[in-house]
C-alpha positions in Angstrom: 85.8 119.3 107.6 88.5 118.8 110.2 90.5 115.5 110.2 88.8 114.4 113.5 85.4 114.9 111.9 86.3 113.0 108.8 87.6 110.0 110.9 84.6 110.0 113.3 82.3 110.2 110.3 84.1 107.2 108.8 84.8 109.1 105.6 86.6 107.6 102.6 89.3 109.5 100.7 91.7 110.5 103.5 95.2 111.3 102.2 98.2 111.4 104.4 102.0 111.8 104.0 104.4 110.0 106.2 107.7 111.4 107.5 110.5 110.2 109.7 112.0 112.9 111.9 115.7 113.7 111.4 118.3 111.6 113.3 118.8 112.5 116.9 122.4 113.6 116.5 121.6 116.0 113.6 122.8 119.6 114.1 119.9 121.8 115.1 120.5 124.3 112.3 120.4 121.4 109.8 117.2 120.2 111.3 115.6 123.6 110.6 116.9 123.4 107.0 115.4 119.9 106.6 112.1 121.0 108.1 111.8 124.0 105.7 112.4 121.8 102.7 109.7 119.4 103.9 107.2 122.2 104.6 107.8 123.6 101.1 107.2 120.2 99.5 104.0 119.5 101.4 102.3 122.8 102.0 100.3 122.8 98.7 99.4 119.1 98.5 95.9 119.4 100.2 96.8 116.7 102.7 94.4 115.6 105.4 97.2 115.0 107.7 101.0 114.5 108.2 102.2 111.3 109.9 105.3 111.5 112.0 106.9 108.1 112.7 108.5 107.0 116.0 111.2 104.6 114.9 112.2 101.7 117.1 114.9 99.1 116.6 113.3 96.1 114.9 116.3 93.8 115.0 114.5 91.5 117.3 112.0 90.7 114.6 114.5 89.0 112.3 117.9 87.3 112.3 118.7 88.9 108.9 121.3 91.7 109.2 119.9 95.3 108.9 120.9 96.8 105.5 121.4 100.2 107.2 122.4 100.8 110.8 119.6 101.8 113.2 119.9 105.4 114.4 117.5 107.0 116.9 115.5 109.9 115.6 114.0 113.0 117.1 110.8 112.5 119.1 108.0 113.0 116.5 106.0 115.2 118.9 109.0 117.5 119.4 109.6 117.7 115.7 106.0 118.5 115.0 105.8 121.3 117.6 109.2 122.9 117.2 110.1 122.5 113.6 106.9 121.9 111.6 104.5 124.3 113.3 104.3 126.4 110.1 102.8 123.5 108.2 99.1 124.1 108.9 97.8 120.6 108.6 96.9 118.1 111.4 99.8 116.0 112.7 99.4 112.3 113.4 102.0 111.3 116.0 103.2 107.7 116.2 104.1 106.4 119.6 106.2 103.3 120.0 104.7 102.0 123.2 107.3 99.3 123.9 110.0 101.8 124.6 107.9 104.0 126.8 108.4 104.3 130.6 105.0 104.0 132.2 105.3 107.2 134.4 106.6 109.3 131.5 103.8 107.9 129.2 101.1 108.8 131.8 102.5 112.3 132.1 102.6 112.7 128.3 99.0 111.5 127.9 97.8 113.9 130.7 99.7 116.8 129.1 97.8 116.2 125.9 94.4 116.1 127.6 91.8 118.3 126.0 93.7 118.8 122.8 92.8 117.6 119.3 96.0 115.7 118.8 95.9 112.5 116.9 98.1 109.6 117.9 98.8 106.0 116.6 100.0 103.5 119.2 102.6 101.0 117.9 103.3 97.8 119.6 106.7 96.0 119.9 108.0 94.6 116.6 108.2 91.1 118.1 107.3 89.1 121.2 111.0 88.6 121.9 111.6 92.3 122.5 111.7 93.5 126.1 109.2 96.2 126.7 108.6 98.7 129.5 104.9 99.2 128.7 102.4 96.8 127.1 100.1 98.0 124.3 97.0 96.9 126.2 98.1 98.9 129.2 98.7 101.9 127.0 95.1 101.7 125.8 93.8 101.6 129.3 96.0 104.6 130.4 94.8 106.6 127.4 91.1 105.8 128.1 91.5 106.8 131.7 93.5 110.0 131.2 92.7 111.4 127.7 89.5 109.9 126.2 89.3 112.9 123.8 92.5 112.0 122.0 91.8 110.6 118.5 93.5 107.2 118.5 94.7 105.1 115.5 96.2 101.6 115.2 98.6 99.8 112.9 97.5 97.0 110.6 99.6 94.6 108.6 97.6 93.2 105.7 100.5 90.8 104.7 100.1 89.1 108.0 96.6 88.1 106.9 98.0 85.7 104.3 99.9 83.7 107.0 97.5 83.9 109.9 94.1 84.9 108.4 93.1 86.9 111.5 94.3 90.5 110.7 90.6 91.7 110.6 90.0 90.2 114.1 93.1 92.1 115.4 91.6 95.3 113.9 88.3 94.8 115.6 90.0 94.0 118.9 91.9 97.3 118.6 88.6 99.0 117.8 87.3 97.7 121.1 90.3 99.2 122.8 89.5 102.7 121.3 91.2 102.7 117.9 89.2 104.8 115.4 91.2 104.4 112.2 94.1 102.3 111.0 97.3 102.9 109.0 98.8 99.9 107.3 102.4 98.9 106.8 103.5 99.6 103.2 101.6 97.3 100.8 103.0 95.8 97.7 101.0 92.6 97.9 97.6 93.4 96.4 96.1 89.9 97.1 96.8 90.1 100.9 95.3 93.6 101.1 92.1 92.6 99.2 91.8 89.4 101.3 92.1 91.5 104.5 89.5 94.0 103.2 87.1 91.2 102.3 87.3 89.5 105.7 87.1 92.9 107.4 83.9 93.8 105.5 82.1 90.4 105.8 82.9 89.9 109.5 81.5 93.4 110.2 78.4 92.5 108.2 77.9 89.2 110.1 78.5 90.8 113.5 76.7 94.1 113.0 80.0 96.1 113.5 80.8 99.5 111.9 83.8 99.8 109.7 86.4 102.5 110.5 88.8 104.0 107.9 91.7 101.9 106.8 94.6 103.9 105.4 96.9 101.9 103.1 100.6 103.0 102.9 102.3 103.2 99.5 106.0 103.6 99.1 108.0 104.2 95.9 111.1 102.1 95.5 114.0 103.7 93.6 116.9 101.3 94.0 117.9 97.7 94.8 119.2 98.9 98.1 115.8 100.4 99.0 114.2 97.2 97.8 116.4 95.2 100.2 115.6 97.5 103.1 111.9 97.3 102.4 112.2 93.5 102.4 114.1 93.6 105.7 111.3 95.8 107.2 108.9 92.9 106.5 107.2 94.4 103.5 105.9 91.5 101.5 106.8 92.1 97.9 105.8 89.1 95.7 108.8 87.3 94.1 107.7 88.1 90.6 107.6 91.8 91.4 111.0 91.7 93.2 112.5 90.1 90.0 110.8 92.7 87.7 112.0 95.6 89.9 115.6 94.3 90.2 115.9 93.8 86.4 114.0 97.0 85.4 115.7 99.7 83.4 113.8 102.2 85.7 113.0 100.6 89.0 111.5 103.9 90.4 109.1 104.3 87.5 108.0 100.7 87.6 107.4 100.8 91.4 105.3 104.0 91.1 103.3 102.3 88.4 102.6 99.4 90.7 101.6 101.7 93.5 99.1 103.3 91.3 97.7 99.9 90.2 97.4 98.8 93.8 95.7 102.0 94.8 93.2 101.8 91.9 92.2 98.2 92.6 91.8 98.8 96.3 89.7 101.9 95.6 87.5 100.0 93.1 87.0 97.1 95.6 86.3 99.4 98.6 83.8 101.6 96.7 81.6 98.7 95.7 81.3 97.7 99.3 81.4 101.2 100.8 84.5 100.4 102.9 86.1 103.6 104.1 89.7 103.6 102.9 92.4 106.2 102.2 96.1 106.3 101.5 99.4 107.3 103.2 102.3 108.1 100.9 105.9 107.9 102.2 109.5 107.5 101.1 111.6 105.1 103.1 114.7 106.5 101.3 116.2 110.0 101.6 117.3 110.1 97.9 115.8 113.2 96.2 114.4 111.1 93.3 112.5 108.8 95.6 111.1 111.7 97.7 110.0 113.6 94.5 108.4 110.4 93.3 106.4 110.1 96.5 105.2 113.7 96.2 104.1 113.0 92.6 102.3 109.9 93.8 100.3 112.0 96.3 99.0 114.2 93.5 98.1 111.1 91.4 96.3 109.4 94.2 94.4 112.5 95.1 93.1 112.7 91.5 92.3 109.0 91.6 90.2 109.4 94.8 88.4 112.4 93.4 87.4 110.8 90.1 
């Protein structure tokens, strides 16, 4: 089955891999080299799709200093078309709506009309950030100009612990045309299960259909990566932070935790027939962490097939 069919059929078991395109100032020859390595790593993984992120500066979200400087990256659409075309799997393009000019966005949407492209609209990281285009307006533009495009949304299960309304945000986005959701990286199992429970029971009480929720898992191979993940807003419980910081093998322990989270979410979702899947990524560019993420893909695939 095609990715679009699986999503529209609300299938469980979708498996994605997430990539950030190279930095904007990278030499074109080096970009080709990077792309070839990525294609080689991913081509035999039996993925349902490849996610290409559209990074935006998130400094408005927090007063804490960014562990690494923000550097703009290649447009994910451009990277997919010109560098990763040999990789014969569907591409899911992230689009950071807040940095889009309305006229350019309308033109982009219209150029995609009639294709099977899949896109995820991402809102601004905070209310304090100045935006050129609102997320709600982007939904309306997409609906008017390209209703065929498969549309995904972002969900943040950790936010559910604080506000208790993440499931309602998801259903509101479904009303706006979102047909699946990809989470921010999850390390807090309790918040993810709480979100799934409210998502499920609210749907039951209000006669709403459930759409696939794709949980993102990310290996952590160093204290620096841990600090960066924390800055990104990934909620890592204090006990787990302490265990990882003092571990003799932080990468191995983090992968073990990712596996435990995946298994518990799968067990919970299967009992209630909630369609879920996973997106594996590496926020670091260190070879060890990338290889760990590839290994995690294989493990999660076996887990979902068992």
